[in-house]
A tleap script that builds the chain and sets N, CA, C and O, in Angstrom:
source leaprc.protein.ff14SB
mol = sequence {
  NMET THR VAL SER LYS SER PRO ILE SER ALA
  ALA PRO ALA ASN PHE ARG GLU VAL VAL ALA
  GLN ASN ASP VAL PHE ILE SER TYR SER ARG
  ARG ASP LYS ALA PHE VAL GLU THR LEU ASP
  THR ALA LEU LYS ASN LEU ASN ARG ASP PRO
  TRP VAL ASP TRP GLU ASP ILE TYR LYS GLY
  GLU GLU TRP TRP LYS ALA ILE GLN ARG GLY
  ILE GLU SER ALA ASN THR PHE VAL PHE VAL
  ILE SER PRO ASP SER VAL ALA SER ALA VAL
  CYS ARG GLU GLU VAL SER TYR ALA ALA GLU
  CYS ASN LYS ARG PHE LEU PRO ILE VAL TRP
  ARG GLU GLY PHE ASP PRO GLN GLN MET HIE
  PRO ALA ILE ALA SER HIE ASN TRP LEU PHE
  PHE ARG GLU CTHR
}
set mol.1.N position { 95.700 64.006 137.247 }
set mol.1.CA position { 95.628 64.627 135.950 }
set mol.1.C position { 96.939 64.374 135.217 }
set mol.1.O position { 98.019 64.533 135.786 }
set mol.2.N position { 96.838 63.985 133.973 }
set mol.2.CA position { 98.017 63.716 133.162 }
set mol.2.C position { 98.251 64.876 132.209 }
set mol.2.O position { 97.330 65.343 131.538 }
set mol.3.N position { 99.472 65.325 132.159 }
set mol.3.CA position { 99.830 66.418 131.253 }
set mol.3.C position { 100.618 65.826 130.098 }
set mol.3.O position { 101.637 65.164 130.300 }
set mol.4.N position { 100.149 66.064 128.919 }
set mol.4.CA position { 100.837 65.560 127.728 }
set mol.4.C position { 102.072 66.393 127.450 }
set mol.4.O position { 102.040 67.620 127.543 }
set mol.5.N position { 103.152 65.727 127.112 }
set mol.5.CA position { 104.379 66.438 126.780 }
set mol.5.C position { 104.576 66.549 125.276 }
set mol.5.O position { 105.604 67.049 124.820 }
set mol.6.N position { 103.602 66.088 124.503 }
set mol.6.CA position { 103.730 66.211 123.049 }
set mol.6.C position { 103.451 67.656 122.642 }
set mol.6.O position { 102.640 68.333 123.273 }
set mol.7.N position { 104.118 68.129 121.593 }
set mol.7.CA position { 103.936 69.523 121.190 }
set mol.7.C position { 102.523 69.777 120.682 }
set mol.7.O position { 101.888 68.903 120.092 }
set mol.8.N position { 102.057 70.973 120.922 }
set mol.8.CA position { 100.752 71.383 120.420 }
set mol.8.C position { 100.874 71.590 118.918 }
set mol.8.O position { 101.840 72.180 118.435 }
set mol.9.N position { 99.889 71.100 118.192 }
set mol.9.CA position { 99.916 71.277 116.739 }
set mol.9.C position { 99.823 72.753 116.400 }
set mol.9.O position { 99.036 73.500 116.981 }
set mol.10.N position { 100.630 73.142 115.465 }
set mol.10.CA position { 100.623 74.526 114.997 }
set mol.10.C position { 100.494 74.514 113.487 }
set mol.10.O position { 100.729 73.500 112.829 }
set mol.11.N position { 100.125 75.636 112.967 }
set mol.11.CA position { 100.057 75.757 111.508 }
set mol.11.C position { 101.451 75.557 110.948 }
set mol.11.O position { 102.428 75.978 111.567 }
set mol.12.N position { 101.562 74.927 109.795 }
set mol.12.CA position { 102.886 74.753 109.201 }
set mol.12.C position { 103.531 76.104 108.944 }
set mol.12.O position { 102.845 77.104 108.732 }
set mol.13.N position { 104.848 76.121 108.967 }
set mol.13.CA position { 105.585 77.376 108.801 }
set mol.13.C position { 105.244 78.076 107.498 }
set mol.13.O position { 105.316 79.303 107.425 }
set mol.14.N position { 104.877 77.332 106.478 }
set mol.14.CA position { 104.605 77.939 105.175 }
set mol.14.C position { 103.111 78.095 104.897 }
set mol.14.O position { 102.710 78.192 103.738 }
set mol.15.N position { 102.282 78.120 105.943 }
set mol.15.CA position { 100.842 78.133 105.723 }
set mol.15.C position { 100.375 79.330 104.909 }
set mol.15.O position { 99.364 79.216 104.215 }
set mol.16.N position { 101.054 80.470 104.958 }
set mol.16.CA position { 100.650 81.647 104.178 }
set mol.16.C position { 101.216 81.613 102.763 }
set mol.16.O position { 100.826 82.419 101.918 }
set mol.17.N position { 102.133 80.684 102.501 }
set mol.17.CA position { 102.708 80.614 101.165 }
set mol.17.C position { 101.777 79.912 100.188 }
set mol.17.O position { 101.931 80.046 98.974 }
set mol.18.N position { 100.820 79.172 100.708 }
set mol.18.CA position { 99.832 78.543 99.846 }
set mol.18.C position { 98.697 79.551 99.711 }
set mol.18.O position { 97.889 79.726 100.622 }
set mol.19.N position { 98.654 80.200 98.572 }
set mol.19.CA position { 97.743 81.323 98.396 }
set mol.19.C position { 96.692 80.974 97.351 }
set mol.19.O position { 97.004 80.432 96.291 }
set mol.20.N position { 95.462 81.289 97.664 }
set mol.20.CA position { 94.394 81.091 96.694 }
set mol.20.C position { 94.547 82.092 95.554 }
set mol.20.O position { 95.087 83.183 95.738 }
set mol.21.N position { 94.075 81.713 94.401 }
set mol.21.CA position { 94.125 82.604 93.245 }
set mol.21.C position { 93.072 83.691 93.423 }
set mol.21.O position { 91.920 83.403 93.748 }
set mol.22.N position { 93.472 84.934 93.210 }
set mol.22.CA position { 92.548 86.061 93.256 }
set mol.22.C position { 92.346 86.580 91.842 }
set mol.22.O position { 93.229 86.460 90.993 }
set mol.23.N position { 91.173 87.159 91.594 }
set mol.23.CA position { 90.924 87.750 90.280 }
set mol.23.C position { 91.732 89.024 90.094 }
set mol.23.O position { 92.340 89.232 89.044 }
set mol.24.N position { 91.739 89.876 91.114 }
set mol.24.CA position { 92.440 91.158 90.986 }
set mol.24.C position { 93.144 91.529 92.283 }
set mol.24.O position { 92.682 91.204 93.377 }
set mol.25.N position { 94.260 92.209 92.136 }
set mol.25.CA position { 94.959 92.860 93.246 }
set mol.25.C position { 94.680 94.341 93.069 }
set mol.25.O position { 94.863 94.873 91.973 }
set mol.26.N position { 94.242 95.017 94.116 }
set mol.26.CA position { 93.937 96.444 94.024 }
set mol.26.C position { 95.019 97.234 94.740 }
set mol.26.O position { 95.215 97.101 95.948 }
set mol.27.N position { 95.721 98.064 93.964 }
set mol.27.CA position { 96.747 98.967 94.493 }
set mol.27.C position { 96.146 100.366 94.532 }
set mol.27.O position { 95.558 100.825 93.553 }
set mol.28.N position { 96.300 101.043 95.674 }
set mol.28.CA position { 95.641 102.339 95.842 }
set mol.28.C position { 96.310 103.116 96.963 }
set mol.28.O position { 97.078 102.559 97.748 }
set mol.29.N position { 96.013 104.408 97.030 }
set mol.29.CA position { 96.421 105.239 98.156 }
set mol.29.C position { 95.334 105.162 99.226 }
set mol.29.O position { 94.148 105.076 98.906 }
set mol.30.N position { 95.734 105.194 100.482 }
set mol.30.CA position { 94.765 105.178 101.590 }
set mol.30.C position { 93.746 106.317 101.471 }
set mol.30.O position { 92.614 106.188 101.936 }
set mol.31.N position { 94.139 107.408 100.863 }
set mol.31.CA position { 93.203 108.533 100.715 }
set mol.31.C position { 92.058 108.205 99.760 }
set mol.31.O position { 91.062 108.926 99.706 }
set mol.32.N position { 92.203 107.126 99.015 }
set mol.32.CA position { 91.163 106.708 98.073 }
set mol.32.C position { 90.402 105.482 98.575 }
set mol.32.O position { 89.732 104.804 97.796 }
set mol.33.N position { 90.505 105.199 99.864 }
set mol.33.CA position { 89.919 103.976 100.413 }
set mol.33.C position { 88.408 103.909 100.218 }
set mol.33.O position { 87.883 102.827 99.956 }
set mol.34.N position { 87.697 105.013 100.336 }
set mol.34.CA position { 86.238 104.978 100.173 }
set mol.34.C position { 85.866 104.476 98.775 }
set mol.34.O position { 84.957 103.659 98.626 }
set mol.35.N position { 86.568 104.964 97.761 }
set mol.35.CA position { 86.315 104.491 96.397 }
set mol.35.C position { 86.675 103.011 96.269 }
set mol.35.O position { 85.935 102.243 95.655 }
set mol.36.N position { 87.803 102.614 96.841 }
set mol.36.CA position { 88.256 101.223 96.739 }
set mol.36.C position { 87.285 100.288 97.458 }
set mol.36.O position { 87.078 99.161 97.009 }
set mol.37.N position { 86.690 100.729 98.555 }
set mol.37.CA position { 85.671 99.915 99.227 }
set mol.37.C position { 84.482 99.685 98.301 }
set mol.37.O position { 83.943 98.580 98.243 }
set mol.38.N position { 84.071 100.728 97.575 }
set mol.38.CA position { 82.973 100.602 96.614 }
set mol.38.C position { 83.362 99.662 95.478 }
set mol.38.O position { 82.569 98.815 95.067 }
set mol.39.N position { 84.585 99.814 94.974 }
set mol.39.CA position { 85.089 98.944 93.909 }
set mol.39.C position { 85.146 97.491 94.383 }
set mol.39.O position { 84.737 96.583 93.660 }
set mol.40.N position { 85.648 97.277 95.584 }
set mol.40.CA position { 85.744 95.940 96.172 }
set mol.40.C position { 84.363 95.289 96.257 }
set mol.40.O position { 84.198 94.127 95.886 }
set mol.41.N position { 83.382 96.031 96.739 }
set mol.41.CA position { 82.015 95.517 96.851 }
set mol.41.C position { 81.439 95.194 95.479 }
set mol.41.O position { 80.810 94.152 95.297 }
set mol.42.N position { 81.651 96.084 94.513 }
set mol.42.CA position { 81.136 95.856 93.159 }
set mol.42.C position { 81.752 94.602 92.543 }
set mol.42.O position { 81.053 93.817 91.902 }
set mol.43.N position { 83.044 94.415 92.732 }
set mol.43.CA position { 83.700 93.219 92.200 }
set mol.43.C position { 83.152 91.952 92.858 }
set mol.43.O position { 82.916 90.950 92.182 }
set mol.44.N position { 82.954 91.999 94.161 }
set mol.44.CA position { 82.397 90.837 94.866 }
set mol.44.C position { 80.976 90.535 94.396 }
set mol.44.O position { 80.593 89.370 94.290 }
set mol.45.N position { 80.189 91.584 94.113 }
set mol.45.CA position { 78.832 91.392 93.603 }
set mol.45.C position { 78.830 90.749 92.222 }
set mol.45.O position { 77.831 90.161 91.809 }
set mol.46.N position { 79.945 90.859 91.508 }
set mol.46.CA position { 80.110 90.220 90.195 }
set mol.46.C position { 80.820 88.867 90.318 }
set mol.46.O position { 81.312 88.314 89.334 }
set mol.47.N position { 80.858 88.354 91.547 }
set mol.47.CA position { 81.513 87.071 91.844 }
set mol.47.C position { 82.996 87.069 91.490 }
set mol.47.O position { 83.534 86.054 91.047 }
set mol.48.N position { 83.643 88.195 91.685 }
set mol.48.CA position { 85.094 88.309 91.521 }
set mol.48.C position { 85.712 88.315 92.912 }
set mol.48.O position { 85.065 88.685 93.892 }
set mol.49.N position { 86.962 87.905 92.981 }
set mol.49.CA position { 87.661 87.828 94.262 }
set mol.49.C position { 88.809 88.830 94.278 }
set mol.49.O position { 89.912 88.511 93.833 }
set mol.50.N position { 88.566 90.037 94.785 }
set mol.50.CA position { 89.642 91.034 94.845 }
set mol.50.C position { 90.547 90.816 96.055 }
set mol.50.O position { 90.102 90.351 97.105 }
set mol.51.N position { 91.820 91.160 95.890 }
set mol.51.CA position { 92.784 91.165 96.988 }
set mol.51.C position { 92.953 92.618 97.404 }
set mol.51.O position { 93.392 93.450 96.610 }
set mol.52.N position { 92.604 92.922 98.650 }
set mol.52.CA position { 92.805 94.270 99.193 }
set mol.52.C position { 93.491 94.136 100.545 }
set mol.52.O position { 93.246 93.188 101.292 }
set mol.53.N position { 94.338 95.085 100.841 }
set mol.53.CA position { 95.180 94.970 102.034 }
set mol.53.C position { 94.402 94.857 103.332 }
set mol.53.O position { 94.805 94.094 104.210 }
set mol.54.N position { 93.311 95.578 103.489 }
set mol.54.CA position { 92.624 95.558 104.784 }
set mol.54.C position { 91.944 94.212 105.054 }
set mol.54.O position { 91.598 93.921 106.199 }
set mol.55.N position { 91.747 93.389 104.018 }
set mol.55.CA position { 91.155 92.066 104.213 }
set mol.55.C position { 92.188 90.946 104.168 }
set mol.55.O position { 91.988 89.891 104.770 }
set mol.56.N position { 93.288 91.170 103.461 }
set mol.56.CA position { 94.190 90.070 103.137 }
set mol.56.C position { 95.567 90.140 103.781 }
set mol.56.O position { 96.396 89.263 103.539 }
set mol.57.N position { 95.831 91.149 104.588 }
set mol.57.CA position { 97.059 91.176 105.380 }
set mol.57.C position { 96.640 90.981 106.833 }
set mol.57.O position { 95.871 91.769 107.383 }
set mol.58.N position { 97.150 89.933 107.435 }
set mol.58.CA position { 96.753 89.596 108.799 }
set mol.58.C position { 97.619 90.311 109.828 }
set mol.58.O position { 98.773 90.642 109.557 }
set mol.59.N position { 97.068 90.541 110.980 }
set mol.59.CA position { 97.811 91.185 112.067 }
set mol.59.C position { 99.075 90.388 112.372 }
set mol.59.O position { 99.036 89.163 112.497 }
set mol.60.N position { 100.182 91.091 112.489 }
set mol.60.CA position { 101.449 90.452 112.792 }
set mol.60.C position { 102.183 89.893 111.587 }
set mol.60.O position { 103.309 89.410 111.711 }
set mol.61.N position { 101.556 89.956 110.427 }
set mol.61.CA position { 102.173 89.424 109.215 }
set mol.61.C position { 103.142 90.445 108.621 }
set mol.61.O position { 102.933 91.651 108.757 }
set mol.62.N position { 104.187 89.974 107.971 }
set mol.62.CA position { 105.103 90.871 107.273 }
set mol.62.C position { 104.365 91.431 106.065 }
set mol.62.O position { 104.108 90.715 105.097 }
set mol.63.N position { 104.022 92.726 106.129 }
set mol.63.CA position { 103.112 93.310 105.152 }
set mol.63.C position { 103.655 93.267 103.729 }
set mol.63.O position { 102.884 93.018 102.803 }
set mol.64.N position { 104.954 93.500 103.514 }
set mol.64.CA position { 105.449 93.512 102.133 }
set mol.64.C position { 105.408 92.109 101.528 }
set mol.64.O position { 105.095 91.955 100.348 }
set mol.65.N position { 105.719 91.093 102.319 }
set mol.65.CA position { 105.634 89.715 101.807 }
set mol.65.C position { 104.189 89.357 101.474 }
set mol.65.O position { 103.931 88.675 100.482 }
set mol.66.N position { 103.250 89.813 102.295 }
set mol.66.CA position { 101.835 89.561 102.020 }
set mol.66.C position { 101.414 90.240 100.723 }
set mol.66.O position { 100.679 89.659 99.925 }
set mol.67.N position { 101.879 91.467 100.513 }
set mol.67.CA position { 101.566 92.183 99.274 }
set mol.67.C position { 102.147 91.442 98.076 }
set mol.67.O position { 101.472 91.277 97.059 }
set mol.68.N position { 103.385 90.999 98.189 }
set mol.68.CA position { 103.998 90.256 97.082 }
set mol.68.C position { 103.189 89.001 96.753 }
set mol.68.O position { 102.943 88.710 95.582 }
set mol.69.N position { 102.779 88.263 97.775 }
set mol.69.CA position { 101.969 87.068 97.532 }
set mol.69.C position { 100.629 87.435 96.905 }
set mol.69.O position { 100.133 86.724 96.031 }
set mol.70.N position { 100.045 88.543 97.349 }
set mol.70.CA position { 98.785 88.989 96.762 }
set mol.70.C position { 98.932 89.320 95.288 }
set mol.70.O position { 98.074 88.965 94.479 }
set mol.71.N position { 100.010 89.995 94.936 }
set mol.71.CA position { 100.268 90.327 93.532 }
set mol.71.C position { 100.499 89.050 92.732 }
set mol.71.O position { 99.950 88.882 91.643 }
set mol.72.N position { 101.307 88.160 93.273 }
set mol.72.CA position { 101.607 86.900 92.580 }
set mol.72.C position { 100.349 86.077 92.335 }
set mol.72.O position { 100.227 85.421 91.300 }
set mol.73.N position { 99.416 86.109 93.280 }
set mol.73.CA position { 98.222 85.266 93.185 }
set mol.73.C position { 97.135 85.859 92.295 }
set mol.73.O position { 96.176 85.165 91.957 }
set mol.74.N position { 97.262 87.112 91.916 }
set mol.74.CA position { 96.204 87.787 91.160 }
set mol.74.C position { 96.367 87.601 89.656 }
set mol.74.O position { 97.481 87.548 89.135 }
set mol.75.N position { 95.240 87.505 88.977 }
set mol.75.CA position { 95.249 87.475 87.516 }
set mol.75.C position { 95.506 88.860 86.942 }
set mol.75.O position { 96.207 89.001 85.940 }
set mol.76.N position { 94.937 89.885 87.577 }
set mol.76.CA position { 95.004 91.257 87.077 }
set mol.76.C position { 95.411 92.193 88.203 }
set mol.76.O position { 94.994 92.022 89.348 }
set mol.77.N position { 96.227 93.183 87.868 }
set mol.77.CA position { 96.680 94.199 88.814 }
set mol.77.C position { 95.928 95.488 88.497 }
set mol.77.O position { 96.154 96.109 87.458 }
set mol.78.N position { 95.035 95.883 89.396 }
set mol.78.CA position { 94.275 97.126 89.238 }
set mol.78.C position { 95.010 98.226 89.991 }
set mol.78.O position { 95.286 98.099 91.184 }
set mol.79.N position { 95.323 99.298 89.287 }
set mol.79.CA position { 95.966 100.449 89.919 }
set mol.79.C position { 94.981 101.602 89.906 }
set mol.79.O position { 94.602 102.088 88.840 }
set mol.80.N position { 94.563 102.045 91.088 }
set mol.80.CA position { 93.632 103.164 91.218 }
set mol.80.C position { 94.458 104.443 91.164 }
set mol.80.O position { 95.213 104.756 92.085 }
set mol.81.N position { 94.298 105.172 90.068 }
set mol.81.CA position { 95.115 106.361 89.824 }
set mol.81.C position { 94.498 107.586 90.485 }
set mol.81.O position { 93.320 107.894 90.305 }
set mol.82.N position { 95.332 108.269 91.252 }
set mol.82.CA position { 94.976 109.539 91.881 }
set mol.82.C position { 96.287 110.278 92.128 }
set mol.82.O position { 97.354 109.672 92.028 }
set mol.83.N position { 96.236 111.561 92.446 }
set mol.83.CA position { 97.488 112.258 92.773 }
set mol.83.C position { 98.253 111.568 93.902 }
set mol.83.O position { 99.484 111.538 93.896 }
set mol.84.N position { 97.524 111.015 94.868 }
set mol.84.CA position { 98.168 110.368 96.015 }
set mol.84.C position { 98.803 109.031 95.650 }
set mol.84.O position { 99.902 108.729 96.117 }
set mol.85.N position { 98.142 108.230 94.834 }
set mol.85.CA position { 98.726 106.932 94.466 }
set mol.85.C position { 99.921 107.104 93.539 }
set mol.85.O position { 100.889 106.349 93.626 }
set mol.86.N position { 99.858 108.091 92.656 }
set mol.86.CA position { 100.984 108.352 91.749 }
set mol.86.C position { 102.211 108.790 92.547 }
set mol.86.O position { 103.338 108.460 92.180 }
set mol.87.N position { 101.999 109.531 93.635 }
set mol.87.CA position { 103.106 110.029 94.461 }
set mol.87.C position { 103.578 109.017 95.511 }
set mol.87.O position { 104.604 109.235 96.155 }
set mol.88.N position { 102.852 107.926 95.690 }
set mol.88.CA position { 103.149 106.962 96.753 }
set mol.88.C position { 104.308 106.036 96.383 }
set mol.88.O position { 104.289 105.389 95.336 }
set mol.89.N position { 105.313 105.983 97.252 }
set mol.89.CA position { 106.451 105.077 97.042 }
set mol.89.C position { 106.007 103.618 97.132 }
set mol.89.O position { 106.497 102.778 96.377 }
set mol.90.N position { 105.091 103.309 98.041 }
set mol.90.CA position { 104.617 101.930 98.187 }
set mol.90.C position { 103.838 101.503 96.943 }
set mol.90.O position { 104.033 100.395 96.442 }
set mol.91.N position { 102.961 102.367 96.445 }
set mol.91.CA position { 102.218 102.034 95.224 }
set mol.91.C position { 103.178 101.800 94.065 }
set mol.91.O position { 102.981 100.885 93.266 }
set mol.92.N position { 104.208 102.621 93.975 }
set mol.92.CA position { 105.199 102.465 92.903 }
set mol.92.C position { 105.910 101.112 93.016 }
set mol.92.O position { 106.148 100.448 92.007 }
set mol.93.N position { 106.243 100.709 94.235 }
set mol.93.CA position { 106.869 99.399 94.446 }
set mol.93.C position { 105.921 98.266 94.056 }
set mol.93.O position { 106.345 97.269 93.473 }
set mol.94.N position { 104.644 98.422 94.377 }
set mol.94.CA position { 103.663 97.407 93.989 }
set mol.94.C position { 103.590 97.276 92.472 }
set mol.94.O position { 103.565 96.166 91.941 }
set mol.95.N position { 103.555 98.409 91.779 }
set mol.95.CA position { 103.513 98.389 90.310 }
set mol.95.C position { 104.774 97.733 89.754 }
set mol.95.O position { 104.698 96.913 88.839 }
set mol.96.N position { 105.927 98.092 90.303 }
set mol.96.CA position { 107.190 97.497 89.842 }
set mol.96.C position { 107.180 95.984 90.019 }
set mol.96.O position { 107.596 95.245 89.126 }
set mol.97.N position { 106.702 95.525 91.174 }
set mol.97.CA position { 106.670 94.088 91.426 }
set mol.97.C position { 105.689 93.398 90.479 }
set mol.97.O position { 105.978 92.318 89.965 }
set mol.98.N position { 104.536 94.013 90.250 }
set mol.98.CA position { 103.554 93.435 89.323 }
set mol.98.C position { 104.136 93.347 87.911 }
set mol.98.O position { 103.886 92.376 87.196 }
set mol.99.N position { 104.906 94.353 87.512 }
set mol.99.CA position { 105.551 94.323 86.191 }
set mol.99.C position { 106.571 93.186 86.127 }
set mol.99.O position { 106.658 92.484 85.119 }
set mol.100.N position { 107.340 93.004 87.195 }
set mol.100.CA position { 108.302 91.892 87.256 }
set mol.100.C position { 107.597 90.544 87.132 }
set mol.100.O position { 108.146 89.597 86.567 }
set mol.101.N position { 106.384 90.465 87.662 }
set mol.101.CA position { 105.600 89.227 87.622 }
set mol.101.C position { 104.789 89.094 86.330 }
set mol.101.O position { 104.028 88.141 86.163 }
set mol.102.N position { 104.959 90.056 85.422 }
set mol.102.CA position { 104.249 90.050 84.128 }
set mol.102.C position { 102.730 89.999 84.290 }
set mol.102.O position { 102.044 89.254 83.590 }
set mol.103.N position { 102.220 90.797 85.218 }
set mol.103.CA position { 100.779 90.832 85.451 }
set mol.103.C position { 100.078 91.677 84.394 }
set mol.103.O position { 100.671 92.571 83.790 }
set mol.104.N position { 98.815 91.375 84.190 }
set mol.104.CA position { 97.964 92.188 83.321 }
set mol.104.C position { 97.565 93.417 84.136 }
set mol.104.O position { 97.142 93.291 85.286 }
set mol.105.N position { 97.699 94.603 83.544 }
set mol.105.CA position { 97.403 95.854 84.240 }
set mol.105.C position { 96.065 96.419 83.802 }
set mol.105.O position { 95.718 96.395 82.621 }
set mol.106.N position { 95.314 96.930 84.779 }
set mol.106.CA position { 94.090 97.674 84.517 }
set mol.106.C position { 94.155 98.958 85.340 }
set mol.106.O position { 93.782 98.960 86.513 }
set mol.107.N position { 94.629 100.057 84.730 }
set mol.107.CA position { 94.679 101.337 85.442 }
set mol.107.C position { 93.296 101.995 85.448 }
set mol.107.O position { 92.653 102.119 84.406 }
set mol.108.N position { 92.858 102.408 86.617 }
set mol.108.CA position { 91.573 103.087 86.781 }
set mol.108.C position { 91.841 104.484 87.320 }
set mol.108.O position { 92.391 104.642 88.410 }
set mol.109.N position { 91.452 105.493 86.556 }
set mol.109.CA position { 91.620 106.879 87.013 }
set mol.109.C position { 90.425 107.229 87.886 }
set mol.109.O position { 89.284 107.256 87.426 }
set mol.110.N position { 90.713 107.496 89.152 }
set mol.110.CA position { 89.671 107.889 90.099 }
set mol.110.C position { 89.682 109.397 90.309 }
set mol.110.O position { 88.637 110.045 90.262 }
set mol.111.N position { 90.862 109.949 90.540 }
set mol.111.CA position { 90.979 111.397 90.730 }
set mol.111.C position { 92.107 111.911 89.845 }
set mol.111.O position { 93.210 111.365 89.837 }
set mol.112.N position { 91.812 112.964 89.106 }
set mol.112.CA position { 92.835 113.562 88.253 }
set mol.112.C position { 93.598 114.615 89.048 }
set mol.112.O position { 93.352 114.798 90.240 }
set mol.113.N position { 94.527 115.308 88.386 }
set mol.113.CA position { 95.323 116.321 89.065 }
set mol.113.C position { 96.729 115.846 89.359 }
set mol.113.O position { 97.462 116.507 90.094 }
set mol.114.N position { 97.119 114.717 88.802 }
set mol.114.CA position { 98.469 114.183 88.981 }
set mol.114.C position { 99.324 114.577 87.781 }
set mol.114.O position { 98.807 114.952 86.729 }
set mol.115.N position { 100.627 114.486 87.955 }
set mol.115.CA position { 101.567 114.763 86.871 }
set mol.115.C position { 101.779 113.471 86.089 }
set mol.115.O position { 102.352 112.526 86.630 }
set mol.116.N position { 101.335 113.399 84.831 }
set mol.116.CA position { 101.505 112.172 84.043 }
set mol.116.C position { 102.968 111.751 83.891 }
set mol.116.O position { 103.257 110.576 83.668 }
set mol.117.N position { 103.883 112.702 84.010 }
set mol.117.CA position { 105.309 112.383 83.906 }
set mol.117.C position { 105.797 111.565 85.102 }
set mol.117.O position { 106.827 110.896 85.015 }
set mol.118.N position { 105.067 111.613 86.215 }
set mol.118.CA position { 105.438 110.842 87.409 }
set mol.118.C position { 104.862 109.426 87.397 }
set mol.118.O position { 105.173 108.616 88.271 }
set mol.119.N position { 104.027 109.136 86.409 }
set mol.119.CA position { 103.383 107.828 86.344 }
set mol.119.C position { 104.421 106.739 86.066 }
set mol.119.O position { 105.313 106.921 85.237 }
set mol.120.N position { 104.301 105.630 86.751 }
set mol.120.CA position { 105.185 104.482 86.512 }
set mol.120.C position { 105.026 104.060 85.046 }
set mol.120.O position { 103.901 103.995 84.550 }
set mol.121.N position { 106.123 103.775 84.349 }
set mol.121.CA position { 106.033 103.396 82.931 }
set mol.121.C position { 105.111 102.201 82.662 }
set mol.121.O position { 104.472 102.145 81.611 }
set mol.122.N position { 105.033 101.259 83.585 }
set mol.122.CA position { 104.161 100.095 83.392 }
set mol.122.C position { 102.690 100.493 83.367 }
set mol.122.O position { 101.877 99.815 82.739 }
set mol.123.N position { 102.343 101.578 84.040 }
set mol.123.CA position { 100.964 102.074 84.039 }
set mol.123.C position { 100.757 103.044 82.883 }
set mol.123.O position { 99.722 103.016 82.218 }
set mol.124.N position { 101.741 103.896 82.648 }
set mol.124.CA position { 101.633 104.912 81.594 }
set mol.124.C position { 101.411 104.294 80.220 }
set mol.124.O position { 100.781 104.910 79.361 }
set mol.125.N position { 101.914 103.099 80.006 }
set mol.125.CA position { 101.843 102.469 78.686 }
set mol.125.C position { 100.501 101.796 78.392 }
set mol.125.O position { 100.282 101.328 77.275 }
set mol.126.N position { 99.610 101.742 79.368 }
set mol.126.CA position { 98.327 101.059 79.191 }
set mol.126.C position { 97.185 102.049 78.987 }
set mol.126.O position { 97.265 103.209 79.391 }
set mol.127.N position { 96.132 101.570 78.359 }
set mol.127.CA position { 94.916 102.353 78.219 }
set mol.127.C position { 94.256 102.441 79.591 }
set mol.127.O position { 94.154 101.436 80.295 }
set mol.128.N position { 93.811 103.623 79.973 }
set mol.128.CA position { 93.243 103.848 81.299 }
set mol.128.C position { 91.720 103.844 81.231 }
set mol.128.O position { 91.125 104.285 80.247 }
set mol.129.N position { 91.112 103.345 82.278 }
set mol.129.CA position { 89.667 103.369 82.438 }
set mol.129.C position { 89.345 104.526 83.380 }
set mol.129.O position { 89.903 104.612 84.474 }
set mol.130.N position { 88.448 105.412 82.959 }
set mol.130.CA position { 88.135 106.599 83.754 }
set mol.130.C position { 86.833 106.396 84.521 }
set mol.130.O position { 85.798 106.082 83.934 }
set mol.131.N position { 86.895 106.579 85.839 }
set mol.131.CA position { 85.732 106.585 86.717 }
set mol.131.C position { 85.602 108.006 87.237 }
set mol.131.O position { 86.597 108.641 87.586 }
set mol.132.N position { 84.401 108.490 87.285 }
set mol.132.CA position { 84.185 109.828 87.828 }
set mol.132.C position { 82.928 109.802 88.686 }
set mol.132.O position { 81.978 109.073 88.402 }
set mol.133.N position { 82.942 110.610 89.736 }
set mol.133.CA position { 81.739 110.741 90.553 }
set mol.133.C position { 80.698 111.511 89.760 }
set mol.133.O position { 81.024 112.484 89.081 }
set mol.134.N position { 79.435 111.074 89.844 }
set mol.134.CA position { 78.358 111.785 89.149 }
set mol.134.C position { 77.295 112.201 90.122 }
set mol.134.O position { 76.303 112.814 89.728 }
savepdb mol mol.pdb
quit
C-alpha cells in the first residue's frame, strides 16, 4: 500500500469571505425567534433570501465576523423591534455596523412596551412597519 505524502486539499482560508448577496439581514432578540421564523419563511415564500443567524453562522465560526459579513452582504437590514431587541447590546452593535455600512433599514415593530428613547438613532429616524398578532 502506498501512502501519499501530498497535503489533503482543504477549503481556502478565505472561503467564508466570498459571500453570496442576501436580500435582507434580520436582527432580532432570541425571545422573538418564533416571529422571526415566520418572517423568514414568508420571505422565502416570496423568493427572497434572508440572512438569519441560526442558518448562516456555522459551528465553530467566529460569530461576530459572520454577522458582519451577513450585514455587508444584505441589501436591507431588518430590525425586529421589541423590548428585548431594543435592550440588547448585540442588536445595538448590529444596527451600528449596518449604519456604518450605509444599509437600507426596515424597522418592524413586533412587540411594543419598549422605551423609544433607548432606540438606536439609526432605527429611530426611520418609518416603522407595525406587525401585530391577530
